[in-house]
C-alpha positions as CSV (number, residue, x, y, z in Angstrom):
1,X,109.8,116.9,126.0
2,X,109.6,116.3,129.8
3,X,106.3,115.7,131.6
4,X,106.5,119.3,133.0
5,X,106.9,120.7,129.5
6,X,104.0,118.6,128.4
7,X,101.8,119.8,131.2
8,X,102.6,123.4,130.2
9,X,101.6,122.6,126.6
10,X,98.3,121.1,127.9
11,X,97.7,124.2,130.0
12,X,98.2,126.4,127.0
13,X,96.2,124.3,124.5
14,X,93.4,123.4,127.0
15,X,93.2,126.9,128.3
16,X,93.4,125.7,131.9
17,X,93.6,128.4,134.5
18,X,96.6,126.9,136.3
19,X,99.4,124.5,135.7
20,X,98.0,122.3,138.6
21,X,94.7,121.9,136.8
22,X,96.5,120.9,133.6
23,X,98.6,118.4,135.6
24,X,95.5,116.9,137.1
25,X,94.0,116.5,133.6
26,X,97.2,114.8,132.4
27,X,97.3,112.5,135.4
28,X,93.6,111.6,135.0
29,X,94.2,110.7,131.3
30,X,97.3,108.5,132.1
31,X,95.5,106.8,135.0
32,X,92.4,106.1,133.0
33,X,94.3,104.6,130.0
34,X,96.4,102.5,132.4
35,X,93.3,101.3,134.2
36,X,91.6,100.3,130.9
37,X,94.7,98.5,129.6
38,X,95.1,96.6,132.9
39,X,91.5,95.4,132.4
40,X,92.5,94.4,128.8
41,X,90.1,97.0,127.2
42,X,90.9,99.0,124.2
43,X,90.9,102.8,124.3
44,X,90.1,104.3,120.8
45,X,90.5,108.0,120.3
46,X,89.2,108.7,116.8
47,X,91.9,110.4,114.7
48,X,94.5,110.1,117.4
49,X,95.0,106.3,117.8
50,X,94.1,103.2,119.8
51,X,95.7,102.0,123.0
52,X,95.4,98.2,123.4
53,X,97.2,95.2,124.9
54,X,98.8,92.2,123.1
55,X,99.8,88.8,124.6
56,X,103.4,88.0,123.9
57,X,104.4,84.4,123.9
58,X,107.4,82.9,125.8
59,X,110.6,83.6,124.0
60,X,114.0,82.0,124.2
61,X,117.2,83.3,122.7
62,X,121.0,83.4,122.8
63,X,123.2,86.1,124.3
64,X,125.4,87.4,121.4
65,X,129.0,86.5,121.8
66,X,128.5,83.8,124.4
67,X,126.9,80.4,124.7
68,X,124.4,81.6,127.3
69,X,120.7,81.3,126.6
70,X,117.8,83.0,128.2
71,X,114.0,82.6,128.4
72,X,111.7,85.5,128.6
73,X,108.3,84.6,130.1
74,X,105.0,85.1,128.4
75,X,103.5,88.5,129.2
76,X,101.0,91.1,128.2
77,X,102.4,94.3,126.6
78,X,100.8,97.7,125.8
79,X,100.4,98.7,122.2
80,X,99.6,101.9,120.4
81,X,98.3,102.2,116.9
82,X,98.5,105.7,115.4
83,X,95.3,107.1,113.8
84,X,95.3,108.6,110.3
85,X,94.9,112.2,111.5
86,X,97.9,111.9,113.8
87,X,99.9,110.0,111.2
88,X,99.2,112.8,108.6
89,X,100.1,115.6,111.0
90,X,103.4,113.9,111.9
91,X,104.2,113.3,108.3
92,X,103.7,117.0,107.6
93,X,100.5,116.6,105.4
């Protein structure tokens, strides 16, 4: 599903008057979640899931088939944990 398809779905389900209004709502949601994660805050949507960040340690490894090695620097990564309601809906329950 593309972003455009998703905006149309939001317009239908949210009963927005226009596609532009639905797109503003989607952009506001994405921007708000991004802003919270940059500030290392959790965003919990009961039944849907929780957006959070996790600190990933520095990692080194070997490129398969060669003797080359690499080191990936420590970083912060986004994480999403699915809520029970969403998990059950996806599983078909």
